[in-house]
NUNU-35873 format. One record per atom (N, C-alpha, C, O): atom name; residue in three letters; x, y, z. Coordinates in pm, 1 decimal, decimal comma. Example, Ala and Ser with C-alpha at 12.3 -4.5 7.8 and 13.67 -1.06 7.14 Angstrom:
<pts>
- N;ala;1319,0;-569,0;780,0 $
- CA;ala;1230,0;-450,0;780,0 $
- C;ala;1320,0;-330,0;780,0 $
- O;ala;1423,6;-331,9;846,5 $
- N;ser;1285,0;-225,0;708,0 $
- CA;ser;1367,0;-106,0;714,0 $
- C;ser;1290,0;3,0;787,0 $
- O;ser;1340,9;113,8;803,9 $
</pts>
This chain:
<pts>
- N;unk;8865,2;-2747,4;9528,7 $
- CA;unk;8739,1;-2632,0;9547,8 $
- C;unk;8642,4;-2672,9;9630,3 $
- O;unk;8584,8;-2780,3;9612,8 $
- N;unk;8618,6;-2602,7;9715,1 $
- CA;unk;8501,8;-2588,0;9826,4 $
- C;unk;8384,9;-2627,2;9738,7 $
- O;unk;8366,3;-2578,0;9627,4 $
- N;unk;8282,5;-2747,4;9812,5 $
- CA;unk;8147,1;-2739,7;9756,5 $
- C;unk;8032,2;-2672,0;9842,4 $
- O;unk;8030,7;-2692,2;9963,8 $
- N;unk;7949,6;-2603,6;9791,1 $
- CA;unk;7857,4;-2534,0;9923,6 $
- C;unk;7680,4;-2626,5;9831,7 $
- O;unk;7636,5;-2625,5;9716,7 $
- N;unk;7641,2;-2681,0;9942,1 $
- CA;unk;7510,2;-2735,0;9920,3 $
- C;unk;7417,9;-2693,2;9940,7 $
- O;unk;7411,1;-2691,4;10063,6 $
- N;unk;7318,5;-2647,4;9895,2 $
- CA;unk;7202,0;-2596,1;9920,6 $
- C;unk;7098,1;-2681,5;9937,5 $
- O;unk;7080,6;-2762,6;9846,7 $
- N;unk;7023,3;-2684,1;10032,0 $
- CA;unk;6957,8;-2819,5;10099,1 $
- C;unk;6833,3;-2797,2;10053,5 $
- O;unk;6786,3;-2898,2;10001,2 $
- N;unk;6744,6;-2682,0;10052,8 $
- CA;unk;6624,5;-2645,6;10004,5 $
- C;unk;6596,7;-2704,6;9912,2 $
- O;unk;6512,5;-2792,5;9894,4 $
- N;unk;6707,0;-2632,3;9812,1 $
- CA;unk;6694,1;-2661,4;9638,9 $
- C;unk;6741,4;-2747,8;9548,7 $
- O;unk;6737,9;-2755,7;9425,9 $
- N;unk;6807,2;-2840,1;9676,6 $
- CA;unk;6884,1;-2978,5;9616,0 $
- C;unk;6988,9;-2947,6;9502,7 $
- O;unk;7012,3;-3003,7;9395,6 $
- N;unk;7045,4;-2834,0;9567,8 $
- CA;unk;7170,6;-2795,4;9495,6 $
- C;unk;7322,9;-2800,1;9509,2 $
- O;unk;7358,9;-2752,3;9616,8 $
- N;unk;7398,5;-2833,0;9450,7 $
- CA;unk;7569,3;-2868,8;9476,0 $
- C;unk;7626,5;-2778,5;9415,9 $
- O;unk;7567,0;-2767,3;9308,8 $
- N;unk;7714,5;-2700,4;9421,7 $
- CA;unk;7803,7;-2625,4;9334,6 $
- C;unk;7951,3;-2613,1;9391,6 $
- O;unk;7967,9;-2606,7;9513,4 $
- N;unk;8032,5;-2610,7;9325,1 $
- CA;unk;8192,0;-2600,0;9325,4 $
- C;unk;8210,3;-2463,3;9326,3 $
- O;unk;8148,4;-2397,9;9242,4 $
- N;unk;8279,8;-2409,4;9401,3 $
- CA;unk;8359,1;-2258,2;9387,1 $
- C;unk;8489,9;-2230,3;9423,5 $
- O;unk;8550,7;-2320,4;9481,4 $
- N;unk;8537,7;-2141,6;9405,7 $
- CA;unk;8673,1;-2102,2;9440,2 $
- C;unk;8663,9;-2049,5;9575,3 $
- O;unk;8572,3;-1973,7;9607,2 $
- N;unk;8772,6;-2093,5;9672,0 $
- CA;unk;8737,9;-2055,3;9814,1 $
- C;unk;8783,5;-1906,6;9817,9 $
- O;unk;8881,5;-1858,7;9760,9 $
- N;unk;8685,3;-1838,4;9902,9 $
- CA;unk;8717,3;-1682,3;9917,4 $
- C;unk;8586,5;-1632,5;9850,9 $
- O;unk;8557,4;-1517,4;9883,4 $
- N;unk;8507,2;-1688,8;9771,4 $
- CA;unk;8394,8;-1655,2;9731,2 $
- C;unk;8296,7;-1622,3;9818,6 $
- O;unk;8291,0;-1685,4;9924,1 $
- N;unk;8196,8;-1512,9;9790,3 $
- CA;unk;8102,5;-1495,1;9894,6 $
- C;unk;7973,2;-1607,5;9860,5 $
- O;unk;7986,2;-1674,5;9758,1 $
- N;unk;7864,0;-1625,7;9935,2 $
- CA;unk;7758,8;-1700,8;9951,8 $
- C;unk;7675,9;-1682,5;9854,3 $
- O;unk;7628,7;-1768,6;9780,1 $
- N;unk;7642,9;-1478,5;9853,5 $
- CA;unk;7570,6;-1494,5;9770,7 $
- C;unk;7606,0;-1501,1;9614,3 $
- O;unk;7521,9;-1507,7;9524,6 $
- N;unk;7732,9;-1498,5;9598,9 $
- CA;unk;7770,6;-1506,1;9448,3 $
- C;unk;7777,7;-1632,3;9448,2 $
- O;unk;7756,6;-1667,1;9332,0 $
- N;unk;7799,1;-1739,7;9525,8 $
- CA;unk;7758,4;-1876,0;9466,6 $
- C;unk;7640,0;-1895,5;9462,9 $
- O;unk;7608,7;-1924,3;9347,3 $
- N;unk;7563,0;-1895,2;9523,5 $
- CA;unk;7371,2;-1886,5;9511,8 $
- C;unk;7345,7;-1835,1;9406,8 $
- O;unk;7249,6;-1887,7;9350,7 $
- N;unk;7407,2;-1723,7;9335,9 $
- CA;unk;7318,3;-1641,0;9197,7 $
- C;unk;7398,7;-1755,8;9124,4 $
- O;unk;7311,3;-1828,4;9077,1 $
- N;unk;7528,5;-1809,8;9090,5 $
- CA;unk;7581,5;-1861,8;9022,4 $
- C;unk;7513,6;-2026,1;9012,4 $
- O;unk;7528,8;-2097,4;8913,2 $
- N;unk;7434,6;-2068,8;9140,4 $
- CA;unk;7392,2;-2201,0;9089,7 $
- C;unk;7234,4;-2186,2;9098,8 $
- O;unk;7167,4;-2277,8;9146,5 $
- N;unk;7155,1;-2026,9;9035,3 $
- CA;unk;7060,8;-2029,6;9032,3 $
- C;unk;6972,8;-2028,0;9152,9 $
- O;unk;6855,7;-2062,5;9137,2 $
- N;unk;7016,9;-1990,5;9277,6 $
- CA;unk;6935,4;-2020,3;9376,9 $
- C;unk;6896,3;-1854,8;9416,7 $
- O;unk;6968,2;-1763,7;9375,8 $
- N;unk;6790,3;-1832,2;9489,9 $
- CA;unk;6759,0;-1692,7;9505,2 $
- C;unk;6760,0;-1683,4;9662,2 $
- O;unk;6665,5;-1741,4;9715,8 $
- N;unk;6839,4;-1628,0;9736,1 $
- CA;unk;6881,3;-1613,7;9874,0 $
- C;unk;6789,6;-1499,3;9933,1 $
- O;unk;6789,5;-1471,7;10053,0 $
- N;unk;6707,8;-1431,9;9834,3 $
- CA;unk;6570,5;-1300,5;9921,5 $
- C;unk;6472,5;-1382,4;9914,3 $
- O;unk;6404,0;-1388,5;9812,2 $
- N;unk;6445,9;-1470,6;10037,5 $
- CA;unk;6314,3;-1519,5;10047,3 $
- C;unk;6204,2;-1467,4;10073,6 $
- O;unk;6094,5;-1513,0;10041,2 $
- N;unk;6236,1;-1318,4;10164,7 $
- CA;unk;6137,7;-1278,2;10203,5 $
- C;unk;6135,4;-1270,3;10346,8 $
- O;unk;6242,3;-1280,4;10407,0 $
- N;unk;5990,9;-1247,8;10431,0 $
- CA;unk;5949,3;-1274,3;10556,9 $
- C;unk;5892,6;-1414,6;10540,0 $
- O;unk;5797,2;-1433,1;10464,4 $
- N;unk;5945,2;-1507,4;10603,9 $
- CA;unk;5900,5;-1635,6;10579,4 $
- C;unk;5800,1;-1650,9;10424,7 $
- O;unk;5677,7;-1660,8;10415,2 $
- N;unk;5890,8;-1648,6;10330,8 $
- CA;unk;5826,9;-1641,8;10204,4 $
- C;unk;5761,1;-1533,9;10135,5 $
- O;unk;5756,5;-1535,0;10012,5 $
- N;unk;5708,5;-1438,8;10204,4 $
- CA;unk;5617,9;-1356,9;10201,4 $
- C;unk;5698,6;-1230,1;10161,3 $
- O;unk;5750,9;-1165,0;10251,8 $
- N;unk;5713,9;-1186,1;10017,5 $
- CA;unk;5763,1;-1099,3;9980,4 $
- C;unk;5904,0;-1109,0;9910,5 $
- O;unk;5982,3;-1018,3;9882,1 $
- N;unk;5910,6;-1200,8;9897,3 $
- CA;unk;6023,4;-1285,2;9788,8 $
- C;unk;6039,5;-1200,7;9692,4 $
- O;unk;6145,3;-1137,7;9691,6 $
- N;unk;5936,9;-1175,5;9582,1 $
- CA;unk;5999,4;-1108,9;9488,5 $
- C;unk;6025,4;-933,5;9498,8 $
- O;unk;6094,4;-871,5;9417,9 $
- N;unk;5969,9;-885,7;9590,1 $
- CA;unk;5968,9;-749,0;9644,1 $
- C;unk;6124,3;-776,4;9692,4 $
- O;unk;6200,2;-711,1;9620,7 $
- N;unk;6183,4;-840,9;9776,3 $
- CA;unk;6328,3;-865,4;9852,6 $
- C;unk;6431,7;-876,8;9691,6 $
- O;unk;6537,5;-814,8;9680,5 $
- N;unk;6384,5;-951,4;9598,9 $
- CA;unk;6486,4;-982,6;9508,9 $
- C;unk;6493,8;-866,4;9419,8 $
- O;unk;6574,9;-884,9;9329,2 $
- N;unk;6416,0;-715,8;9415,5 $
- CA;unk;6437,9;-666,3;9370,2 $
- C;unk;6479,7;-527,5;9425,7 $
- O;unk;6518,5;-442,8;9345,3 $
- N;unk;6473,9;-497,5;9564,8 $
- CA;unk;6500,8;-412,9;9662,6 $
- C;unk;6588,9;-480,7;9768,6 $
- O;unk;6547,7;-528,5;9874,3 $
- N;unk;6676,9;-478,7;9738,8 $
- CA;unk;6810,1;-527,4;9828,5 $
- C;unk;6913,0;-431,0;9834,6 $
- O;unk;6894,5;-327,6;9770,3 $
- N;unk;7021,5;-444,1;9901,2 $
- CA;unk;7130,4;-370,2;9914,5 $
- C;unk;7253,1;-455,5;9789,6 $
- O;unk;7374,5;-464,3;9808,3 $
- N;unk;7201,3;-491,8;9706,1 $
- CA;unk;7337,1;-576,3;9634,3 $
- C;unk;7468,9;-609,7;9695,5 $
- O;unk;7577,0;-571,0;9651,1 $
- N;unk;7451,6;-684,7;9800,9 $
- CA;unk;7558,0;-743,6;9859,4 $
- C;unk;7677,3;-656,3;9936,0 $
- O;unk;7799,8;-667,9;9935,5 $
- N;unk;7582,0;-558,8;10005,4 $
- CA;unk;7655,1;-465,3;10090,6 $
- C;unk;7639,7;-464,6;10262,3 $
- O;unk;7701,4;-396,5;10344,2 $
- N;unk;7549,0;-551,7;10280,3 $
- CA;unk;7529,3;-612,8;10416,2 $
- C;unk;7444,1;-517,6;10491,5 $
- O;unk;7485,0;-495,1;10605,4 $
- N;unk;7327,5;-451,7;10453,3 $
- CA;unk;7307,7;-373,6;10475,7 $
- C;unk;7148,9;-392,1;10507,6 $
- O;unk;7109,3;-336,9;10610,2 $
- N;unk;7056,7;-462,5;10431,5 $
- CA;unk;6951,1;-457,7;10423,3 $
- C;unk;6882,6;-614,1;10508,3 $
- O;unk;6761,3;-626,8;10525,1 $
- N;unk;6965,6;-701,6;10545,6 $
- CA;unk;6946,5;-867,3;10609,3 $
- C;unk;6850,3;-910,4;10536,4 $
- O;unk;6757,6;-953,2;10605,3 $
- N;unk;6831,0;-917,9;10409,6 $
- CA;unk;6734,7;-1002,3;10334,4 $
- C;unk;6785,4;-1119,0;10305,2 $
- O;unk;6705,5;-1211,7;10291,9 $
- N;unk;6908,3;-1141,2;10290,5 $
- CA;unk;6972,8;-1263,5;10214,5 $
- C;unk;7051,0;-1348,2;10345,4 $
- O;unk;7164,8;-1395,2;10349,5 $
- N;unk;6949,1;-1347,4;10442,4 $
- CA;unk;6992,6;-1431,7;10559,7 $
- C;unk;6976,2;-1585,3;10503,4 $
- O;unk;6889,0;-1615,6;10421,9 $
- N;unk;7074,0;-1680,6;10558,9 $
- CA;unk;7090,6;-1800,0;10538,7 $
- C;unk;7106,4;-1867,5;10685,5 $
- O;unk;7129,4;-1812,8;10793,4 $
- N;unk;7085,8;-2010,0;10652,8 $
- CA;unk;7103,2;-2056,2;10816,3 $
- C;unk;7214,5;-2176,3;10749,4 $
- O;unk;7179,4;-2258,1;10664,4 $
- N;unk;7354,8;-2167,3;10807,3 $
- CA;unk;7460,9;-2249,2;10752,9 $
- C;unk;7432,0;-2373,7;10891,8 $
- O;unk;7443,3;-2352,0;11012,5 $
- N;unk;7399,4;-2481,0;10834,9 $
- CA;unk;7393,6;-2607,1;10879,4 $
- C;unk;7464,6;-2681,5;10926,2 $
- O;unk;7456,1;-2741,1;11033,6 $
- N;unk;7586,8;-2685,3;10801,8 $
- CA;unk;7702,5;-2780,1;10847,0 $
- C;unk;7796,5;-2681,5;10805,3 $
- O;unk;7759,8;-2589,1;10732,8 $
- N;unk;7947,9;-2695,6;10855,2 $
- CA;unk;8052,8;-2647,8;10789,7 $
- C;unk;8067,1;-2509,5;10817,4 $
- O;unk;8134,5;-2441,2;10740,2 $
- N;unk;7990,5;-2437,3;10958,2 $
- CA;unk;8022,2;-2312,5;10980,7 $
- C;unk;8166,9;-2274,5;11000,7 $
- O;unk;8197,0;-2156,3;10984,4 $
- N;unk;8249,6;-2352,6;11030,7 $
- CA;unk;8413,1;-2327,3;11059,8 $
- C;unk;8463,0;-2344,2;10922,7 $
- O;unk;8585,0;-2328,8;10928,6 $
- N;unk;8430,2;-2366,3;10813,5 $
- CA;unk;8456,3;-2322,6;10705,3 $
- C;unk;8421,7;-2171,2;10616,4 $
- O;unk;8428,3;-2149,8;10495,3 $
- N;unk;8394,6;-2107,0;10695,9 $
- CA;unk;8364,4;-1968,0;10664,7 $
- C;unk;8423,1;-1856,8;10747,8 $
- O;unk;8467,9;-1879,4;10860,2 $
- N;unk;8423,1;-1728,1;10689,3 $
- CA;unk;8487,8;-1609,8;10790,5 $
- C;unk;8382,8;-1588,3;10922,9 $
- O;unk;8262,6;-1614,3;10927,1 $
- N;unk;8455,1;-1541,5;11011,4 $
- CA;unk;8369,6;-1509,8;11132,6 $
- C;unk;8299,5;-1398,9;11133,3 $
- O;unk;8332,7;-1303,8;11062,5 $
- N;unk;8190,8;-1395,3;11214,5 $
- CA;unk;8108,2;-1296,5;11171,5 $
- C;unk;8142,5;-1145,1;11168,1 $
- O;unk;8203,8;-1101,8;11265,7 $
- N;unk;8112,8;-1065,0;11074,6 $
- CA;unk;8135,0;-954,0;11054,1 $
- C;unk;8076,5;-849,9;11138,8 $
- O;unk;7978,7;-873,7;11209,8 $
- N;unk;8135,6;-730,4;11133,4 $
- CA;unk;8067,5;-645,5;11214,2 $
- C;unk;7900,0;-600,5;11172,0 $
- O;unk;7820,4;-571,9;11261,5 $
- N;unk;7874,7;-599,4;11078,9 $
- CA;unk;7746,8;-571,0;11006,9 $
- C;unk;7646,9;-692,3;11061,0 $
- O;unk;7541,0;-669,8;11119,6 $
- N;unk;7699,7;-827,4;11030,9 $
- CA;unk;7631,6;-970,4;11086,6 $
- C;unk;7575,8;-936,5;11235,1 $
- O;unk;7458,4;-936,0;11272,0 $
- N;unk;7706,5;-905,1;11318,3 $
- CA;unk;7692,8;-896,3;11451,3 $
- C;unk;7580,3;-805,7;11508,8 $
- O;unk;7510,3;-834,6;11605,9 $
- N;unk;7569,8;-637,4;11399,3 $
- CA;unk;7462,6;-578,4;11450,9 $
- C;unk;7359,3;-653,3;11428,5 $
- O;unk;7287,5;-655,6;11528,6 $
- N;unk;7318,0;-716,9;11341,3 $
- CA;unk;7209,6;-744,5;11259,6 $
- C;unk;7140,0;-907,4;11380,7 $
- O;unk;7024,5;-941,5;11406,3 $
- N;unk;7240,9;-952,2;11413,8 $
- CA;unk;7221,2;-1101,9;11493,6 $
- C;unk;7254,5;-1102,0;11602,8 $
- O;unk;7200,1;-1188,8;11671,0 $
- N;unk;7341,4;-1023,6;11664,4 $
- CA;unk;7360,7;-1015,5;11814,1 $
- C;unk;7291,0;-898,4;11873,6 $
- O;unk;7277,2;-785,0;11827,8 $
- N;unk;7249,9;-950,4;11985,6 $
- CA;unk;7255,0;-808,5;12113,6 $
- C;unk;7306,0;-761,4;12187,4 $
- O;unk;7324,5;-844,9;12276,0 $
- N;unk;7354,4;-653,5;12218,6 $
- CA;unk;7456,6;-586,9;12311,0 $
- C;unk;7410,8;-553,5;12466,6 $
- O;unk;7471,0;-511,2;12565,3 $
- N;unk;7241,1;-602,9;12433,1 $
- CA;unk;7177,2;-537,7;12561,8 $
- C;unk;7182,9;-684,1;12674,8 $
- O;unk;7191,7;-789,9;12612,5 $
- N;unk;7180,5;-692,6;12767,5 $
- CA;unk;7113,3;-767,0;12874,2 $
- C;unk;7006,1;-839,7;12841,0 $
- O;unk;6915,9;-782,8;12779,6 $
- N;unk;6995,5;-960,6;12870,1 $
- CA;unk;6872,3;-1043,9;12883,7 $
- C;unk;6763,2;-1018,1;13044,2 $
- O;unk;6811,9;-1034,6;13156,0 $
- N;unk;6669,6;-991,9;13030,3 $
- CA;unk;6554,3;-968,0;12871,1 $
- C;unk;6574,0;-812,8;12846,7 $
- O;unk;6576,7;-719,6;12927,1 $
- N;unk;6587,2;-816,2;12703,6 $
- CA;unk;6578,6;-724,6;12626,0 $
- C;unk;6447,6;-608,6;12633,4 $
- O;unk;6335,1;-642,8;12597,1 $
- N;unk;6467,7;-508,3;12670,0 $
- CA;unk;6352,3;-397,9;12639,2 $
- C;unk;6315,8;-368,5;12512,8 $
- O;unk;6392,6;-369,4;12416,6 $
- N;unk;6155,4;-332,3;12508,7 $
- CA;unk;6154,9;-302,4;12367,6 $
- C;unk;6158,8;-162,0;12337,1 $
- O;unk;6145,0;-72,0;12419,9 $
- N;unk;6178,3;-148,1;12213,6 $
- CA;unk;6171,9;-261,3;12086,6 $
- C;unk;6290,0;-297,8;12089,5 $
- O;unk;6370,1;-233,2;12157,1 $
- N;unk;6330,8;-411,1;12016,5 $
- CA;unk;6452,0;-496,1;11999,3 $
- C;unk;6488,0;-431,2;11894,6 $
- O;unk;6428,0;-393,3;11794,0 $
- N;unk;6636,4;-420,1;11945,7 $
- CA;unk;6718,9;-341,2;11836,8 $
- C;unk;6785,1;-418,0;11697,3 $
- O;unk;6852,0;-375,9;11602,9 $
- N;unk;6737,0;-537,5;11730,7 $
- CA;unk;6819,9;-603,7;11608,5 $
- C;unk;6747,7;-733,2;11581,3 $
- O;unk;6653,1;-765,3;11653,2 $
- N;unk;6790,5;-815,4;11473,3 $
- CA;unk;6735,0;-950,2;11460,9 $
- C;unk;6754,8;-1071,3;11539,4 $
- O;unk;6738,2;-1187,2;11501,4 $
- N;unk;6797,5;-1024,5;11669,0 $
- CA;unk;6908,7;-1123,7;11768,0 $
- C;unk;6819,0;-1244,2;11814,5 $
- O;unk;6869,4;-1348,8;11855,5 $
- N;unk;6674,0;-1222,5;11805,2 $
- CA;unk;6561,1;-1336,8;11859,6 $
- C;unk;6464,6;-1393,3;11762,0 $
- O;unk;6344,8;-1416,7;11777,9 $
- N;unk;6552,6;-1413,5;11640,7 $
- CA;unk;6451,5;-1480,8;11580,9 $
- C;unk;6476,8;-1648,7;11469,2 $
- O;unk;6447,3;-1693,5;11358,5 $
- N;unk;6571,7;-1697,1;11632,2 $
- CA;unk;6574,0;-1825,4;11567,5 $
- C;unk;6710,9;-1875,5;11524,0 $
- O;unk;6772,9;-1781,8;11473,8 $
- N;unk;6771,0;-1972,1;11524,4 $
- CA;unk;6878,3;-1995,8;11456,7 $
- C;unk;7013,0;-1912,4;11449,2 $
- O;unk;7097,4;-1912,5;11359,5 $
- N;unk;7008,4;-1810,2;11619,5 $
- CA;unk;7087,8;-1731,1;11593,1 $
- C;unk;7239,4;-1732,4;11633,9 $
- O;unk;7314,2;-1635,9;11649,8 $
- N;unk;7269,3;-1884,9;11648,7 $
- CA;unk;7425,1;-1900,3;11641,6 $
- C;unk;7467,9;-1955,2;11474,4 $
- O;unk;7583,3;-1958,4;11431,8 $
- N;unk;7363,3;-1989,3;11408,3 $
- CA;unk;7431,6;-2020,4;11273,1 $
- C;unk;7372,5;-1934,1;11175,8 $
- O;unk;7381,0;-1969,4;11058,2 $
- N;unk;7326,0;-1848,9;11198,2 $
- CA;unk;7208,3;-1742,5;11082,2 $
- C;unk;7366,3;-1656,4;11038,9 $
- O;unk;7457,9;-1618,8;11112,0 $
- N;unk;7349,5;-1647,9;10903,8 $
- CA;unk;7449,0;-1572,0;10870,3 $
- C;unk;7363,0;-1462,7;10724,6 $
- O;unk;7250,9;-1482,4;10678,0 $
- N;unk;7457,0;-1358,5;10686,3 $
- CA;unk;7425,5;-1302,1;10575,5 $
- C;unk;7476,5;-1363,2;10477,7 $
- O;unk;7589,2;-1403,3;10506,5 $
- N;unk;7438,1;-1394,0;10353,4 $
- CA;unk;7501,4;-1460,0;10245,8 $
- C;unk;7584,7;-1371,1;10175,0 $
- O;unk;7685,7;-1418,8;10123,2 $
- N;unk;7559,6;-1242,1;10162,0 $
- CA;unk;7671,6;-1153,1;10115,5 $
- C;unk;7791,1;-1115,6;10180,0 $
- O;unk;7878,6;-1050,7;10122,8 $
- N;unk;7798,4;-1153,6;10296,2 $
- CA;unk;7901,1;-1129,4;10419,5 $
- C;unk;8007,0;-1240,8;10450,7 $
- O;unk;8114,4;-1231,2;10510,0 $
- N;unk;7940,2;-1359,0;10388,5 $
- CA;unk;7981,3;-1506,0;10419,6 $
- C;unk;8093,0;-1553,4;10337,2 $
- O;unk;8057,0;-1588,4;10224,8 $
- N;unk;8206,3;-1563,3;10359,2 $
- CA;unk;8310,0;-1593,9;10273,6 $
- C;unk;8305,0;-1764,7;10288,1 $
- O;unk;8260,9;-1830,0;10382,7 $
- N;unk;8371,8;-1818,3;10148,0 $
- CA;unk;8362,2;-1999,8;10176,2 $
- C;unk;8489,3;-2014,6;10162,2 $
- O;unk;8536,2;-1978,6;10054,2 $
- N;unk;8564,0;-2060,4;10245,8 $
- CA;unk;8682,2;-2131,5;10266,1 $
- C;unk;8713,2;-2285,3;10245,7 $
- O;unk;8826,1;-2330,0;10225,8 $
- N;unk;8551,5;-2389,0;10256,6 $
- CA;unk;8581,9;-2490,1;10283,2 $
- C;unk;8415,6;-2548,4;10239,9 $
- O;unk;8327,7;-2470,0;10204,2 $
- N;unk;8399,3;-2667,0;10248,9 $
- CA;unk;8259,3;-2734,3;10215,4 $
- C;unk;8175,3;-2667,7;10343,1 $
- O;unk;8215,0;-2646,6;10457,7 $
- N;unk;8051,7;-2643,2;10285,8 $
- CA;unk;7935,3;-2597,7;10351,2 $
- C;unk;7802,7;-2624,4;10330,7 $
- O;unk;7767,1;-2608,4;10213,9 $
- N;unk;7726,1;-2657,0;10400,9 $
- CA;unk;7567,2;-2684,9;10378,9 $
- C;unk;7498,2;-2560,0;10430,8 $
- O;unk;7515,4;-2504,5;10539,3 $
- N;unk;7403,6;-2521,6;10315,1 $
- CA;unk;7326,7;-2405,2;10335,7 $
- C;unk;7156,1;-2411,6;10342,1 $
- O;unk;7092,2;-2455,8;10246,6 $
- N;unk;7114,7;-2380,3;10420,5 $
- CA;unk;6948,5;-2356,8;10444,4 $
- C;unk;6898,8;-2176,8;10400,2 $
- O;unk;6913,0;-2075,9;10469,2 $
- N;unk;6845,0;-2189,6;10275,8 $
- CA;unk;6825,0;-2045,3;10239,9 $
- C;unk;6693,6;-2002,2;10270,0 $
- O;unk;6596,5;-2075,2;10250,5 $
- N;unk;6683,0;-1860,5;10327,5 $
- CA;unk;6559,5;-1846,7;10359,4 $
- C;unk;6474,6;-1913,3;10489,0 $
- O;unk;6353,1;-1929,8;10500,1 $
- N;unk;6585,2;-1946,0;10584,5 $
- CA;unk;6531,8;-2003,1;10740,3 $
- C;unk;6405,8;-1927,3;10765,3 $
- O;unk;6380,7;-1811,5;10731,8 $
- N;unk;6316,0;-2029,0;10842,8 $
- CA;unk;6222,4;-1916,8;10891,8 $
- C;unk;6188,9;-1835,1;11012,5 $
- O;unk;6169,6;-1886,2;11122,8 $
- N;unk;6183,6;-1726,9;10992,3 $
- CA;unk;6190,9;-1624,9;11121,0 $
- C;unk;6080,2;-1685,0;11226,9 $
- O;unk;5967,0;-1679,9;11178,8 $
- N;unk;6085,0;-1738,4;11353,8 $
- CA;unk;6009,2;-1764,3;11452,0 $
- C;unk;5992,2;-1653,3;11553,7 $
- O;unk;6056,1;-1631,6;11656,7 $
- N;unk;5873,5;-1577,7;11490,5 $
- CA;unk;5811,2;-1448,4;11588,3 $
- C;unk;5754,1;-1486,1;11728,1 $
- O;unk;5748,6;-1410,3;11824,9 $
- N;unk;5706,9;-1633,7;11722,1 $
- CA;unk;5641,0;-1658,8;11851,6 $
- C;unk;5714,1;-1741,3;11927,2 $
- O;unk;5650,4;-1807,5;12009,1 $
- N;unk;5847,6;-1758,2;11922,0 $
- CA;unk;5951,8;-1858,2;11965,0 $
- C;unk;5950,9;-1807,0;12116,9 $
- O;unk;5893,9;-1707,3;12161,4 $
- N;unk;6037,2;-1911,2;12191,7 $
- CA;unk;6047,8;-1858,1;12352,6 $
- C;unk;6124,1;-1763,8;12352,2 $
- O;unk;6096,0;-1695,6;12450,7 $
- N;unk;6237,4;-1702,9;12276,2 $
- CA;unk;6313,6;-1626,5;12269,7 $
- C;unk;6260,0;-1481,0;12245,4 $
- O;unk;6276,7;-1389,5;12326,1 $
- N;unk;6195,3;-1469,3;12128,4 $
- CA;unk;6127,1;-1350,9;12069,9 $
- C;unk;6095,3;-1240,1;12171,2 $
- O;unk;6148,3;-1129,3;12178,9 $
- N;unk;6000,8;-1290,8;12245,3 $
- CA;unk;5923,0;-1196,5;12386,6 $
- C;unk;5999,3;-1177,1;12498,2 $
- O;unk;5957,3;-1115,7;12596,3 $
- N;unk;6116,8;-1228,6;12490,0 $
- CA;unk;6179,7;-1263,7;12649,4 $
- C;unk;6280,3;-1091,1;12667,4 $
- O;unk;6345,0;-1067,7;12769,6 $
</pts>
């Protein structure tokens, strides 16, 4: 069975292959609704889309084992990738420039097929080099 390691919480759990990351986190007692750099976590844990991939509040950073997950879903591409050329005109259409764009996933849309290591609630870098480009 695949192993999921939550780095911030220092927890490790075995789950059946094909389990989504949100369910695995809930089983391990890990909250994936961290809020905006930690602000609003309680509100996000109450007001979320319940695993439909609509709200984007369950974002995680897959630090190891990205190849052991399913490909990006359409909803994730809409949240984390931009179809516009750079520099992107204002306002930004998605969360494409918040940092960790290549490894950011939505926990509810990520199926686990092998061992993965996950950072829950990765920080959003609003003042990084890519955000205002």
